[in-house]
Residue, then its C-alpha position, 0 to 999 in steps of 0.5 A: m463946763r461942757a453944759t455951758f460951752q458946748n463947742i469944747q472938744l478937748g479939756l486938759m488938766v494942767g499941773i505944775g512941773g519942775g525944771v532947772p535951766s541948763v545949757d541943754a534945757d533953757i526952761r524958765l518959770g512960766d514956760v509951757v512944756v508939751s510932751k508926746p508919747a514914745d514907745i510904751y510911755g504915754g507922754v506924762i511921767q508922774y513922780d509917784y509912778g516911779k522910784s529912786i534908785r542908786h546914784g540919784r536915778f529914777q526908775r519908772t514903774g508905770s505911766f498914764n494912757k496916751p492923750p486923745l488923738a485930737f490932741l496929738t494931731t494938733v500938737s503935731q500940726m503946730q510942730s510942723d507949722s513951726m518947723v516950716g516957718r508957717q506959724s509959731v506958737h506965739e502967733v497962735i496964742g496971740d490969735v487966740l487972745 
């Protein structure tokens, strides 16, 4: 891929997640969810890096490394732009297409 497209600076592997819409989490089929690292967790929770414990709870037993700084910077900039009304994610995607 990089041999053909030399200007690629960051590659992402995308997986499929699951979610159930609720009052607090309005998640729908086709939504894009971006996670950021917090504390000791890299930002991605993989189901087989944990175990089910009592009362249907999930206990993490490991995590992935943090994403590259370039990605975290881009996500923070997009979040900041959206908060101050500069440009929404929908506009960014529209510009790319």
